Residue frames relative to the residue before (quaternion, step in Angstrom):
aa qw qx qy qz dx dy dz
M 1.0000 0.0000 0.0000 0.0000 0.00 0.00 0.00
N 0.4056 -0.6973 0.5389 0.2426 3.55 -0.96 0.89
T 0.0322 -0.7859 0.6173 -0.0176 3.54 -0.60 1.17
S 0.1837 0.7677 -0.5865 0.1811 3.54 0.27 1.27
I 0.0014 0.7910 -0.6103 0.0426 3.50 -1.00 0.91
V 0.2625 -0.7246 0.6183 0.1540 3.52 -1.16 0.75
I 0.2156 -0.7219 0.6434 0.1354 3.54 -0.90 0.98
M 0.0112 -0.8571 0.5078 -0.0857 3.54 -0.31 1.32
G 0.3883 0.6970 -0.5603 0.2225 3.51 -1.35 0.36
V 0.6897 -0.4721 0.3544 0.4193 3.52 -1.34 0.09
A 0.6853 -0.4538 0.3681 0.4348 3.55 -1.31 0.23
G 0.7981 0.3073 -0.2329 0.4631 3.54 -1.00 0.85
C 0.5350 0.6555 -0.4055 0.3459 3.60 1.22 -0.08
G 0.5889 -0.6090 0.3637 0.3874 3.61 1.20 -0.28
K 0.2269 0.8120 -0.5109 0.1679 3.58 1.18 0.49
S 0.7008 0.4739 -0.2804 0.4535 3.58 0.78 -0.99
S 0.6471 0.5224 -0.3238 0.4512 3.58 0.95 -0.82
L 0.6970 0.4441 -0.2756 0.4910 3.58 0.81 -0.97
G 0.6278 0.5500 -0.3365 0.4362 3.59 0.94 -0.85
G 0.6629 0.5285 -0.3007 0.4369 3.56 0.94 -0.90
V 0.7126 0.4330 -0.2737 0.4794 3.59 0.79 -0.95
L 0.6424 0.5243 -0.3304 0.4508 3.58 1.02 -0.72
A 0.6489 0.5119 -0.3197 0.4634 3.59 0.91 -0.87
Q 0.6555 0.5062 -0.3128 0.4650 3.57 0.94 -0.86
A 0.6873 0.4920 -0.2883 0.4499 3.59 0.84 -0.95
M 0.7484 0.3928 -0.2059 0.4932 3.57 1.04 -0.78
H 0.3672 -0.7475 0.4720 0.2892 3.58 1.32 -0.06
L 0.4549 0.6455 -0.4677 0.3971 3.54 0.93 1.04
P 0.5547 -0.5835 0.4527 0.3833 3.59 -1.15 0.47
L 0.2869 -0.7159 0.6107 0.1794 3.54 -1.19 0.70
V 0.0691 -0.7679 0.6365 0.0215 3.55 -0.88 1.01
E 0.2394 -0.7721 0.5789 0.1070 3.55 -0.58 1.23
G 0.4224 -0.7396 0.4695 0.2327 3.56 -0.48 1.20
D 0.6100 0.5810 -0.3530 0.4072 3.58 1.03 -0.77
D 0.6144 0.5795 -0.3455 0.4091 3.59 1.11 -0.63
F 0.7116 0.4691 -0.2414 0.4639 3.58 1.24 -0.39
H 0.4224 0.6695 -0.4884 0.3670 3.58 1.26 0.27
S 0.5145 -0.6226 0.4881 0.3308 3.56 -1.11 0.64
P 0.6302 -0.5217 0.3982 0.4148 3.61 -1.19 0.39
E 0.6257 0.5433 -0.3368 0.4470 3.59 1.05 -0.73
S 0.6667 0.4890 -0.3035 0.4736 3.59 0.96 -0.85
R 0.6259 0.5296 -0.3352 0.4641 3.58 1.00 -0.78
Q 0.6427 0.5225 -0.3145 0.4637 3.56 0.99 -0.86
K 0.6456 0.5186 -0.3217 0.4591 3.59 0.90 -0.92
M 0.6901 0.4866 -0.2920 0.4492 3.58 0.82 -1.00
S 0.6480 0.5175 -0.3282 0.4523 3.60 0.98 -0.77
Q 0.6856 0.4528 -0.2709 0.5016 3.59 1.22 -0.51
G 0.5529 -0.6363 0.3825 0.3783 3.58 1.28 0.09
I 0.4988 0.6325 -0.4319 0.4056 3.59 1.23 0.45
A 0.3946 -0.7374 0.5007 0.2231 3.58 -0.66 1.13
L 0.4673 -0.6691 0.5057 0.2797 3.55 -1.12 0.73
T 0.3619 -0.7014 0.5741 0.2177 3.53 -1.24 0.61
D 0.6859 -0.4333 0.3631 0.4582 3.56 -1.31 0.06
D 0.6337 0.5304 -0.3297 0.4565 3.59 1.02 -0.76
D 0.6310 0.5269 -0.3286 0.4650 3.59 1.01 -0.79
R 0.7251 0.4592 -0.2373 0.4550 3.56 0.97 -0.88
A 0.5052 0.6932 -0.4180 0.2992 3.63 1.15 -0.47
G 0.7046 0.4495 -0.2719 0.4770 3.60 0.76 -0.98
W 0.6074 0.5567 -0.3335 0.4581 3.56 1.10 -0.76
L 0.6761 0.4803 -0.2954 0.4742 3.58 0.87 -0.93
D 0.6181 0.5331 -0.3451 0.4634 3.60 1.03 -0.72
R 0.6564 0.5004 -0.3134 0.4697 3.61 0.96 -0.82
L 0.6439 0.5035 -0.3218 0.4778 3.59 1.05 -0.69
C 0.6099 0.5318 -0.3440 0.4763 3.59 1.07 -0.69
D 0.6193 0.5320 -0.3381 0.4681 3.59 1.02 -0.76
Q 0.6404 0.5193 -0.3258 0.4626 3.58 0.98 -0.79
L 0.6376 0.5200 -0.3278 0.4643 3.59 0.96 -0.82
R 0.6802 0.4840 -0.2881 0.4692 3.59 0.94 -0.87
Q 0.6691 0.5141 -0.2958 0.4477 3.60 1.07 -0.70
H 0.7327 0.3373 -0.2052 0.5543 3.59 1.27 -0.22
P 0.0600 -0.8554 0.5137 0.0272 3.61 0.50 1.15
G 0.6395 0.5225 -0.3286 0.4583 3.59 1.22 -0.35
G 0.6641 -0.5069 0.2899 0.4669 3.55 1.30 -0.09
I 0.0078 -0.7619 0.6476 -0.0014 3.51 -1.29 0.59
V 0.3198 -0.6431 0.6406 0.2717 3.48 -1.44 0.13
L 0.0709 -0.8115 0.5794 -0.0279 3.56 -0.57 1.24
T 0.1997 -0.7483 0.6179 0.1355 3.56 -0.87 0.93
C 0.1988 0.7584 -0.5837 0.2111 3.54 -0.73 1.12
S 0.5184 -0.6576 0.4415 0.3223 3.57 -0.83 0.93
A 0.0222 -0.8491 0.5270 0.0292 3.61 1.03 -0.79
L 0.1049 0.8786 -0.4605 0.0710 3.54 1.02 0.88
K 0.7713 0.3084 -0.1739 0.5289 3.60 1.03 -0.69
K 0.6098 -0.5586 0.4188 0.3751 3.54 -1.18 0.61
A 0.6267 0.5429 -0.3448 0.4400 3.60 0.97 -0.77
Y 0.6323 0.5153 -0.3351 0.4716 3.61 1.05 -0.71
R 0.6625 0.5006 -0.3043 0.4668 3.58 0.93 -0.90
D 0.6468 0.5123 -0.3198 0.4656 3.59 0.97 -0.80
H 0.6112 0.5432 -0.3413 0.4636 3.59 1.04 -0.75
L 0.6688 0.4835 -0.2921 0.4833 3.59 0.94 -0.89
R 0.6305 0.5434 -0.3336 0.4426 3.60 1.00 -0.79
Q 0.6139 0.5561 -0.3511 0.4366 3.60 1.05 -0.67
A 0.6755 0.4936 -0.2889 0.4653 3.58 1.09 -0.68
A 0.7997 0.1172 -0.0318 0.5880 3.59 1.16 -0.57
P 0.2339 -0.7885 0.5535 0.1310 3.59 0.06 1.24
G 0.7765 0.2876 -0.2469 0.5034 3.55 -0.95 0.93
L 0.3516 0.7534 -0.4856 0.2702 3.58 1.29 0.10
R 0.1890 -0.7777 0.5916 0.0970 3.53 -1.02 0.86
F 0.2284 -0.7635 0.5951 0.1041 3.53 -1.27 0.55
A 0.1518 -0.7312 0.6575 0.0996 3.55 -1.02 0.89
F 0.1650 -0.8108 0.5597 0.0458 3.56 -0.43 1.27
L 0.2046 -0.7770 0.5897 0.0819 3.54 -0.60 1.21
Q 0.1481 -0.8162 0.5572 0.0376 3.54 -0.23 1.33
I 0.0433 0.7953 -0.5947 0.1090 3.54 -0.84 1.08
S 0.5042 -0.6306 0.4870 0.3331 3.57 -1.16 0.54
R 0.6456 -0.5159 0.4014 0.3950 3.54 -1.26 0.46
E 0.6627 0.5223 -0.3070 0.4402 3.58 0.94 -0.91
D 0.6806 0.4763 -0.2947 0.4724 3.59 0.90 -0.90
A 0.6342 0.5162 -0.3339 0.4689 3.60 0.99 -0.77
Q 0.6420 0.5245 -0.3211 0.4580 3.59 0.93 -0.89
A 0.6668 0.5029 -0.3060 0.4570 3.58 0.89 -0.91
R 0.6663 0.5001 -0.3091 0.4588 3.59 0.91 -0.85
V 0.6752 0.4831 -0.3058 0.4660 3.60 0.86 -0.90
A 0.6497 0.5177 -0.3205 0.4551 3.60 0.95 -0.82
S 0.6586 0.5285 -0.3139 0.4340 3.60 1.06 -0.70
R 0.5473 0.6278 -0.3955 0.3872 3.61 1.23 -0.28
G 0.2392 -0.7822 0.5333 0.2157 3.57 1.11 -0.63
Q 0.7887 -0.2809 0.2342 0.4941 3.55 -0.98 -0.89
A 0.4438 0.7286 -0.4347 0.2884 3.60 1.26 0.01
H 0.7685 0.2354 -0.1271 0.5812 3.59 1.21 -0.38
F 0.5253 -0.6735 0.4282 0.2952 3.57 -1.03 0.77
F 0.5918 0.6090 -0.3612 0.3852 3.61 1.17 -0.47
S 0.3470 -0.7541 0.5263 0.1842 3.57 -0.70 1.10
S 0.5059 -0.6572 0.4691 0.3036 3.58 -0.98 0.85
K 0.5271 0.6329 -0.4031 0.3989 3.59 1.26 -0.28
L 0.6820 0.5294 -0.2791 0.4205 3.59 1.19 -0.49
V 0.4221 0.7200 -0.4722 0.2839 3.61 1.20 -0.11
D 0.6524 0.5153 -0.3258 0.4502 3.60 0.89 -0.86
S 0.6597 0.5009 -0.3229 0.4580 3.61 0.96 -0.78
Q 0.5942 0.5553 -0.3673 0.4513 3.59 1.12 -0.59
F 0.6756 0.4772 -0.2909 0.4808 3.58 0.93 -0.87
A 0.6301 0.5283 -0.3332 0.4613 3.59 1.06 -0.69
T 0.6963 0.4662 -0.2629 0.4782 3.60 1.06 -0.75
L 0.5730 0.6477 -0.3684 0.3413 3.59 1.08 -0.75
Q 0.0860 -0.7246 0.6828 0.0364 3.52 -0.97 1.04
L 0.4092 -0.7401 0.4732 0.2468 3.56 -0.38 1.22
P 0.4080 -0.7392 0.4834 0.2312 3.61 -0.93 0.85
T 0.2430 0.8061 -0.5023 0.1971 3.57 1.24 0.39
G 0.8282 0.2144 -0.1783 0.4862 3.56 -0.85 1.01
E 0.5446 0.5937 -0.4158 0.4219 3.60 1.24 -0.09
P 0.5233 -0.6389 0.4508 0.3386 3.60 -1.07 0.65
G 0.8350 0.2501 -0.1662 0.4611 3.53 -1.17 0.61
V 0.5611 0.5769 -0.4044 0.4345 3.58 1.06 0.72
L 0.1126 -0.7520 0.6478 0.0476 3.52 -0.98 0.96
T 0.2077 -0.7758 0.5857 0.1091 3.58 -0.76 1.05
L 0.0818 -0.8079 0.5832 -0.0215 3.53 -0.85 1.09
D 0.4700 -0.6278 0.5373 0.3103 3.55 -1.27 0.48
A 0.3731 -0.7743 0.4691 0.2031 3.58 -0.34 1.24
M 0.6642 0.5065 -0.3095 0.4544 3.60 1.17 -0.41
A 0.4669 0.6619 -0.4537 0.3715 3.61 1.26 0.01
P 0.6297 -0.5282 0.3905 0.4148 3.61 -1.17 0.44
L 0.6054 -0.5999 0.3955 0.3423 3.55 -1.05 0.83
S 0.6464 0.5228 -0.3289 0.4479 3.60 0.95 -0.80
Q 0.6360 0.5166 -0.3210 0.4749 3.58 1.07 -0.72
L 0.6486 0.5171 -0.3162 0.4605 3.58 0.94 -0.88
Q 0.6513 0.5169 -0.3102 0.4609 3.57 0.92 -0.93
A 0.6670 0.5012 -0.3027 0.4607 3.60 0.91 -0.89
E 0.6477 0.5221 -0.3183 0.4545 3.60 0.96 -0.84
V 0.6786 0.4789 -0.2965 0.4714 3.58 0.90 -0.91
A 0.6520 0.5214 -0.3227 0.4459 3.59 0.89 -0.91
A 0.6583 0.4960 -0.3103 0.4737 3.60 0.94 -0.82
W 0.6544 0.5186 -0.3071 0.4567 3.58 0.96 -0.87
L 0.6579 0.5297 -0.3138 0.4337 3.59 0.98 -0.81
T 0.6223 0.5452 -0.3551 0.4352 3.60 1.15 -0.39
T 0.5661 0.5667 -0.4018 0.4438 3.60 1.22 -0.18
K 0.4688 -0.7026 0.4670 0.2618 3.56 -1.04 0.76
E 0.6843 0.4951 -0.2937 0.4477 3.57 1.04 -0.69
L 0.4143 -0.6820 0.5492 0.2482 3.52 -1.19 0.68
T 0.2290 0.7809 -0.5479 0.1937 3.56 0.18 1.26
């Protein structure tokens, strides 16, 4: 069975942290979506310039390739902010599930600001992430989580949810 899941949400919600523990617990490869941004997109983000749909198109295609290259399943971290982006990923992996880490603007801003120079993403872009976000409410195969919950709790919730057969 293909157990692929996208850990999604705005910058600072904890995608990489949850993705890492979940991949380890499930013995699945972890694919960090940020690693597949073009150098031009990374440069724009480091300068506080929000990406456009055109900027994200090639990135999403590369992530779809990763989903197809791992038919046994992967844990993919990807903001997946718009429904169209999520639908594009779903086309590459039927039955794909999404764990949406919901976080307040203030908490996301604080987390991103605390990264300092360790990450290319500018804290100036948090507001644009919230402006772009289309909540996945009502979409199939989406679990909404409180991003501020303990990591062990989040991992347990996702792992339990993934054992269900239905995309709810």
